[in-house]
N, C-alpha and C positions, 0 to 999 in steps of 0.2 A: 309192653315187654310181654313176650309170649307167655303161658302157662310153664313150659319146660325150662324155660330160663330164670324161674325164682322159686322163693319160698314162702311159704306163707306163714306169719307168726303175726301173732292178736287180728287177725283179720286185713293184715297189709302184706303185700305182698314184697317181698326183698330180692335182690338179685342172690342168686346163689355164691357168688366171689365173695360178698358180705359175711354171709354164715360160714362160709370156710373160713375165710381172714379168721374171724370170730373165732372158731374152735381151734386153729392152729395157732392165734393168741396163747389162749388156755393152755394148751397141749405143750407149748414151747416153754411157759410160764412154770410148768409141772417140773418138766426136766431139768430146767436152769434151777430150780430150787433145788434138786437133788444133788444135782450135779456142784453146785456153788457150796453145801455144806462140806463135802468130799474134799475140795480145793481148799475152805477155808481152816477146816479143823487139821489139815496138813501143816499150813503154814503158822497157824495158830492154836496150838494144841488147847489151850484153855478153852475155845471153844467145844470141846469135846465133851464139856458139862451138859452140853444141850440132851445129847445121847445119855449121857450118863444118870439125868433127869428122867427120862424116859419120854422126852418132848422132839424126837426126830422128825415123826409125822406133822406135830404141830407147827413144826419149825417149816416144814417142807408148804404146810397148806399156808400160813401166814406170807411166805414168801409169793407164793404163787399167787392169792390175793393181790398184795402190795404190786407183784408185778404186772399184772392186769390193769390194778386200779391207776399206775402211772400211765401204763400205753393208753388205758381210758379218759385221762386227761388232758391227751395230743389229739385227740378226733375230730376236736373243731377246729384246730390249728390246722390240720393235717389235709380237709377236705374244704373245699371252696364252697359246694353246694350245700346248704344247709339241710335241706333235705335226705341228701345223701348223708352227711354227718350224723343225722337222727338214726338213720335206718343202721349205719352202723354200730352206732351206741344199743340200739335196741338187739341188734345180733348178739353183741358182747353178751348184755345182761342174758339173752337166752341162752349161749353157749356157756354162760358161769355158771346158770340156776341148773343145767343139765351135767354139769359135772358130777361124777358119782362121790366126790369130797364134799363131805356135809357135816362139820362136828357140831353145830348148832341147831337152836331150833329157828332160828333166823336162815334165810334164803343167803346163797354165796353172796348175791349181789347186793342182800343189805350190808353185808359183812364188809364187802369194798366201799358202801357208800360211808361205812365207820370210820375205814383208813382215810377217805377222799374228804370226812369232816375234821379228823386228825390232822391230817395234813395242812389243811386251810388254819386251823388250830397253831400249829407249829409255825407256820410263815407269819400271821400274824404277832405271834411272839418273837419273831424276828430271829427263829434259828435258821442256820444256813440251809440251802435246798435240798442237797443230799442228805443232811441228817433229819429232816423232816420227812423225807425218803422212809428213812431205814428206824427211825424211833418206834414207829408204831409197832413193828415187831417185836423189838425187844420189853416194850409196854406189857402187848400180851404173853409174851415168854415167861417173864418174871411173876406176873401175877396169877399164872396157870397152877393148879395144885399139883404137885410135886417138882416142881422148880425149887433148885437145891441154893443154900445160901451163897455158894461160889457163884451160880449163873444169875442170881439175882444181882450181886455186886458187877458180874460182867456188864448185863442190862443196863445198869447204871452208867455206864463208859460212853460218854459223847462219841469216842474216837470207832465203837463198834456198831452204832446209828450211821457213820457215817461211811463207815465199812460196806455194810449193806446195803444203802442208800445208793453210794457209789456204783456199786457194780452191778443194781436193778437198771439206773438210769442209763449205764453204757450198754446192758445189752438192750433195753427196751426205747430208748429214745428213737424215734423216728421210724417207730414199728411200722406205719402205715406209709412212710415214704414213698418207699421202693414197689407196693402197689398201687399207690395214687400217681405216679408221674406218668 
């Protein structure tokens, strides 16, 4: 690979396309999170409780992390070459950590890993796949300072975890497919 064809990350050279794919993923996830709230709060007015609780930015953050995490789970299945899948995984880590949203003392990548660990736990508990994707968002929302009683009640309903999880899966399933064909 020529010098101009790649980007150096942690001492390794990566294809520019991988870095761009990773940045595009984070950007698309953020845009989707913002638009998802608008669509859902119109269809399900009770979800306006998120904004009433002052947690709308946190909602956007959690959905962005979950969306990136879901696409991240599919990397190994999307790339035949193990080295290429490792490279794209590192590029996603870098793009996520460079994203300017960061409400915790942990990196965005660490927060995504928390989602992945929670997803694995939910799957071991035999929760439906879409519920396993969406439940982490609601658990974090209901435990956040400012969450109203009504929001906590909404967060405890499996329907809403399934709703968010289904939307994320529909949007980000096969994220890498068109780029990798």
